[in-house]
C-alpha positions as CSV (number, residue, x, y, z in Angstrom):
1,M,95.2,34.1,34.7
2,K,96.3,34.7,31.1
3,F,94.4,36.4,28.4
4,L,93.8,34.4,25.2
5,H,91.5,36.0,22.8
6,S,88.4,38.3,22.2
7,A,85.6,37.8,19.6
8,V,84.0,40.2,17.4
9,Q,81.2,39.5,14.7
10,M,81.3,41.0,11.1
11,T,79.2,40.3,8.1
12,K,81.5,40.4,5.3
13,L,84.9,38.7,4.9
14,E,86.3,41.6,2.8
15,N,85.4,44.0,5.4
16,A,87.1,42.0,8.2
17,K,90.4,41.8,6.0
18,F,90.4,45.5,5.2
19,F,89.9,46.6,8.9
20,F,92.2,44.1,10.7
21,E,94.8,43.8,7.9
22,G,94.3,47.3,6.2
23,I,93.7,49.5,9.1
24,L,95.1,47.9,12.2
25,H,98.0,45.8,10.2
26,L,97.5,42.6,11.8
27,K,98.3,39.0,10.5
28,S,95.5,36.4,10.1
29,V,97.0,33.5,11.7
30,R,94.5,30.7,11.4
31,T,91.0,30.3,9.8
32,Y,88.1,27.7,10.5
33,T,84.4,27.4,10.1
34,L,82.2,27.0,13.1
35,D,79.2,24.8,12.0
36,E,75.8,25.7,12.8
37,K,75.1,22.9,15.0
38,L,77.9,23.8,17.4
39,S,77.1,27.5,16.8
40,E,73.5,26.9,18.2
41,E,74.9,24.6,21.1
42,I,77.3,27.4,22.4
43,F,76.0,30.9,21.4
44,G,72.2,30.0,20.5
45,M,72.8,31.2,16.9
46,K,71.9,28.5,14.2
47,E,74.4,29.7,11.4
48,N,77.8,28.7,10.2
49,Y,80.4,31.1,10.7
50,D,83.8,31.6,9.0
51,V,86.2,32.6,11.6
52,L,89.6,34.2,11.3
53,F,92.2,34.6,14.2
54,Y,94.4,37.8,14.1
55,A,97.7,37.8,16.3
56,L,98.3,40.5,18.9
57,E,101.5,40.5,20.7
58,N,99.7,38.9,23.8
59,G,96.8,37.2,22.5
60,F,94.3,37.2,19.3
61,I,91.2,38.6,18.2
62,E,88.6,35.9,16.7
63,V,86.3,37.4,14.0
64,F,83.3,35.5,13.1
65,I,81.9,36.3,9.9
66,G,78.1,35.4,9.5
67,K,75.3,36.5,7.6
68,K,73.3,38.3,10.4
69,F,74.8,40.7,12.9
70,H,74.1,40.1,16.5
71,Y,74.4,43.5,18.4
72,V,76.8,43.3,21.4
73,G,76.0,46.6,23.3
74,L,78.7,48.3,25.4
75,N,81.2,45.6,24.6
76,H,84.5,46.6,23.1
77,I,88.3,45.9,22.8
78,A,91.1,47.9,24.0
79,L,94.2,48.0,21.9
80,A,97.5,49.2,22.7
81,V,99.0,50.5,19.5
82,R,102.5,51.8,18.4
83,N,101.0,54.3,15.5
84,R,97.6,55.6,16.9
85,E,97.7,58.7,14.7
86,G,98.5,56.6,11.7
87,I,95.5,54.3,12.3
88,I,93.1,57.2,13.1
89,N,94.0,58.9,9.7
90,S,93.7,55.5,7.8
91,A,90.3,54.8,9.4
92,R,89.1,58.6,8.6
93,K,90.5,58.2,5.1
94,F,88.1,55.0,4.7
95,G,85.0,56.8,6.2
96,L,85.1,54.8,9.5
97,W,83.8,56.4,12.6
98,V,86.5,58.0,14.9
99,Y,85.7,59.5,18.3
100,E,88.6,61.3,20.0
101,K,88.4,63.4,23.4
102,E,91.0,65.2,24.8
103,R,91.3,64.9,28.8
104,I,92.9,66.9,31.2
105,G,95.8,65.0,32.8
106,K,95.1,61.7,31.1
107,D,95.8,60.2,27.6
108,K,93.4,61.2,24.8
109,L,90.5,59.1,24.5
110,V,90.1,57.4,21.0
111,F,87.5,54.9,19.8
112,I,87.0,53.4,16.2
113,K,84.3,51.3,14.6
114,D,84.7,48.6,12.1
115,S,82.1,48.4,9.2
116,D,79.8,46.2,11.4
117,G,79.8,48.8,14.3
118,N,82.2,46.8,16.7
119,L,83.8,49.2,18.8
120,Y,87.7,49.5,19.5
121,E,89.7,51.7,22.1
122,L,93.3,52.7,20.9
123,K,95.9,53.5,23.3
124,E,99.2,54.7,22.2
125,Y,102.3,52.7,23.8
């Protein structure tokens, strides 16, 4: 089995670009529009979505931009990053929520949220 992508939703294109390009330094490699008919058939949400694909080393993050945010609960995306402290500092600088917890005998636990509340766990590698 091979990982392909994970999806998140956001309400503003500029917030998606700011977070994924400005904070995480990812590149958008593809965009398309998911029409409301197909969106309703697949996800049960009758809304058009602009979609951006951001490349990771081993997959993609698919970002759906829509007018209404549909809460996703405990879902999160874990990312292995090379400069975790730099990302944490950038996120804090721009007022994003950051959670850090030191753990005995384990790597520090780090989560950040984008402007729509999507949750990302950051691991250093």
